[in-house]
N, C-alpha and C positions, 0 to 999 in steps of 0.2 A: 907494557908493549912497544918494541920498535913501530915507527912510523915506515909506510912504505910507499915505497915509488915506484908503479907500477906503469910498464908500458905498452900499448894498447894501439891497435891499426885502427884511426878514425877516418880512413878513406870511405869505410862505410855511410858515414852522415852523407854523403857527396853522392848517391847510389839509391835509385827506385829502392822502396820497402819491397825488399823478398823476404823469404825465409831465413838465407844468409846473415844479410844488411840487418833485417829486425832484430834477430837475435844480437846480434854487438850493440846497433845504439841503444835499446831496453835495457841492456845491462849495462852499459856504461853510463847509463842515465840513474842508474839506480843505484851504484855502490857507493857514492858518496857520504848516501844516507844507511847504508850497511856497516861502511867503515870509517870513522868520522876523522882519522884519520892519515888516510888515505889519500898521496897525490898520484892523478893519473897524468901519466903525458901521452898525448893523442898524437900519434907518428901521421903525416902526410906525406903525398906531394906535389900538389897542386891547386888552386881555386879557393874560393870562400871557404874561411871556418864559422862554427857558431861558439857561442861563449855559453858554459857548461861549469859547472859547481866543481871547485878542486883541481881544475883539470889546467894542464900547459899544452898548446901546439906548440909542436914542433915539425918545421920542415925536415924532410929525410927527400935527399938527392939519389940520383943511380938510373940505370935504364930499368923500361917498366918490367921486363920479365924477369931483373934480378934482385929487383928494388927490397924482396924480402931475403937474398942472401948475400947484399954487398952493403946496401944504404942501413937496413935497420942494424946491425951488429954494431957498427960504429956509432948510430945515432944512442945506441943501450950503454958502451963506453962511456961517450962523449957528455950524454946528460945520468950519468950515475945511478941509471936504471936499478931495482933490485930484482927486478924480473919481465919477461914478455910474457905476455898471454897472448895466443896465438887463438883469435874467435873465429877461424873458420879453417884452423886445419893447419894451412901452410905455416913452417917455421923456417928460421934460418938450419944450413946444415953444420955448420959451428956458431957459437953463442957465446959472448963473454958473460953471461949472464942467465942462471936457471930460466927454464921455457915451461910454461903451462900452455897446453892447445887443448880447445874443446874439439870435439869430433859428432860433426853431427849427423852421419848416417855412413854406410858403406854399401849403399847403391851402386857407384861403378863396378864393385865386386860381387853381390848380388844378382846384377843383372847387366852386365856388358853391353850385351847386344839395344840393349836401350837408350846408349848413348854416341854420339858419333867418333867416330874416331883418333881422331885429333884428340876432343874433349876425353874419351876415356884414358887415353894415355897419359896425360896431365895431370886429370883428377888423380888417380892409382896413384902415378907418384908422388905428390904433394901428401896423399893421406898415407902412405907409407910410412914415409919419410917422420911426418908427423909424431906416428906410433912408435917408430924408433926412437926420434931423434928427442924428444919431448921429456922432463922430466917427471913430468906429472899430465895425465891426460884426464879430463870431465867429458863423462858420457851424458846425449842427454836423453836418454830413456836404455832400461834394462836391455831391450832389445840391441842397441847400440853396443854396449858393453858386451853383448852375447857376442855379435859379428868380431868384435876386435878380438876379441880371448879364440873362440872357433876359428879367423879367415886370418889374422895376423901373429896369434901365436902372443900376445902382449899378458903380460902378469894379471891378474885379477886385481891385485894390490894396487896397482901403477892406476888403476880407473876410480874415480869418483863419479856415481851416475846423479845429476842434477838437471830433474826435468825444467822445461821454459815453462814460462808465466803466459799470460793472458792481459791485455791493457781492460784500464777501468776506462774506457772509453767502449766500448763494445759493452751493453747494454739490454736490457731488454722496452725500457720507458724512452725509447727514442721517440720524436712526437709526429705525428702525423702528417704535419706540416713540413716537415725532414723529409719522412719516409714519401711522399707526394714529388718532391721537389728530384729526387731521387730517381725517382719511375719514369717521370718524366724525363730526365737529362738523358736514360738509355732508353725509353719507349719502352718501356716494360707496363705493358696495360694487363695482361692478367698474371692467374696467381702463378708464381714460379719455384721449381727445383733449385736451389743454388750448388753450383761449385765455385769455390777460390782459390786459386793457385795455378801458376805453371801448365800450360798444356804440353807436359811430360810424357811421354809414353807408358811410363809406370802408374802415373795414374789412374791409369785403366778407364778413360774417356770414350774407348768407343763401343764399350758394355755400358757404361751410364746411358748412351745414347740409344743402345736399342731398347733398355729398360725405360725408357722414355718411353719410347714408339710401344712398348706394350702398356705403358699407361693410357696414353691416347687410343689405343684399339681397346680399352676396359671402360671408356668411356670417362676417364679421367680427363676433364680437358682444363692440363697445366699446363707451362711454358719450361723450359732448360734454362737456365741460364747459366755461360762459363764465362767467369771473370778469370784473367791473365792471358801472359800472353806467351801466344809459341815460338820458346825463345831461340827453337834450332831450326824452326819451319819444317818440321820432320812428324808433327801431330799426327795421328788417325780419326781425328774427332771429325774433320771435315769430312774425309772422303764415307763414313760410315752417316755421316746426316743427308747427303746425298744418297745415298743406298735405301735409306730409311724412308727417304720424300717427309723428312718433319721440319725443311727448313725454314716455313712460314712460323714454327713454334718452338726454334731454336736460336738463342742469343750470342754472339760470339763477342765479348765487350771490350775484349784486350784489355790492357791496364786500366785496373781503376783508382783513382786517386783515390789517396789515405782517407780523405777527409769523406768522402762517398762511404765506405767500405760500413761504416754501422749502420745507415741505416737500409743500406742495399744487403747486409746479413737480418735485421731486423724486418726488414718486410717480407722474408722467405718464407714459404708454407714448410718445408721441409731441405734442409743441408744434406748433401751427400759428397760422400769423398772415399771410394772405392780402391783404392791405391792399394798397388799388389805390395808396395815392401814403403815404410818412411821409415826417418828416423826420429819424429818427434812425429808434427801433427798438427801446427798452429793452429789452420782453418778450422778443422771439427770444434778447438777449444774456447774459438774468437763465437762461433755460431751458438754453441751451449751457452757463453753469457753472454748471447742476446736473446736467451729464450725461445730458440731455436730446436723443434725435434733435428736430431743427427742419425743417417743413417750410413755406417765406417763397416771397411772390410775387416774381416777378422785374424790381418795378416801383422805380422812384425810389431810395433809398439802400439798400434794403435788401440786394442784393447787397454794400455795401460792408461792411454789419454782417456776415453771415455767411459771406462767401468761397465756400472750395470747402470747408467746415464742415457744411452745409447743403442741403437740397432746395430747388431754386426752380423755381417753376413760372409759368403764364400767369396771372394773377388773373382771367382772363375767362373762362377756361376750368375748368368742372367735373370734366371729365374728369381734367385735366392732374392737378388738386387731389388727387383721387380715387385715381390713378396715384402718386401724388406719398408719402401718405395710407399707402396700403398697400405702399408700398415699406418704408417707414419702421416697420411695423408688424409686417412676416411678414420681411422678410429680416433674418436674423441676421445676416452679414456685413456688411449695410450698415449696419445700426445700431449694432455695435460700431464701424466704422471714424466714424461720425457722432459718435457718445458721446466717443471719444476725440478727434477733429478739433473738437468742439465746446469740452471745456473747455483748448485748448491755445488757440484763437481765442480764447475769452473774456478769456483769461488778458492779453491785448494789450491791452486796455481798461480802464484802472482810475481811479480818480478823481486818483489823487496827480498823476499825470498833466497829467488838463485840469487838473488846480488850478495846476502849472509850466506849460503853454504858455498860459494865463487868466493868468498872472502875469506873462508877459512878453507882452501885450499892453499892460498897467498901465505897464511898463516906459517904453513911448512919453512917457508924461506923470509921469517922475520929476523 
């Protein structure tokens, strides 16, 4: 088998860990173990780099908004790359080498109202270009594949479905000392329902706030913890908290440091993710790996992720969400089943498998 030289956007290592950058970073770290003869060219524009196995950092110049259109094609040719893997969808319009593109979701097409106008046009244009110009597409769920076929008329055989993985640092046996450190750092003195992720409108957090208020009205004394940034400044969760009168029991943590996340998950009573649409949904997977019961919506990819190990609810029904959270908090039998089932379910999703399946897509060009 011929050795492969794959170019990948390495700029994600300089960014805060989110869904998009987390996918790229974990894949890049796992690929050398999946394909020992693989050489990675990690393309970047500025800043520090990190040493990685069988990888070479390649500095690529060019204007920020034309970096992939002008700089990347030149770098592919100059460094004799065999292919370019665009891990976040954006691809060059013209490439001297084959292009593999990962499509994380088609949220911008499903719910354009959720996006600021400039972001909506930019994301839609880059995703459509990737779907049309890439030689092969990787979808991170069957739901995303269906969206690509239905909305962009992509040929099904062009798409390989490769689910995401979960890092092994998320586990149920996080020590009490570490849990206490994190609780103290974020001022968490009571049991809590946890949500992790950016505060985007499709995450349906206003209804989660309403469901939390319902829990309090039922005498279930539990806080709500929202861990993530309001990147676009248009979240409706703060207004719903004010209307519900629950400000004293709702914690907006903003971005949580990577080293604090495992203990934050492990210390939760239940994890809630009532999203209206998701390309995959890594946070519920991280929660399950941490031994925490999960309540998620029954929309898009989330049933694929949790299977029968979590409670799925109609994301448009505050009452269903309230009932699901009540059961996950108060029913000890259900809690025990969900904890065990979640750990087993999460064990099926690992980055080594993701890397091996991704390398099999690369093999088409070796």
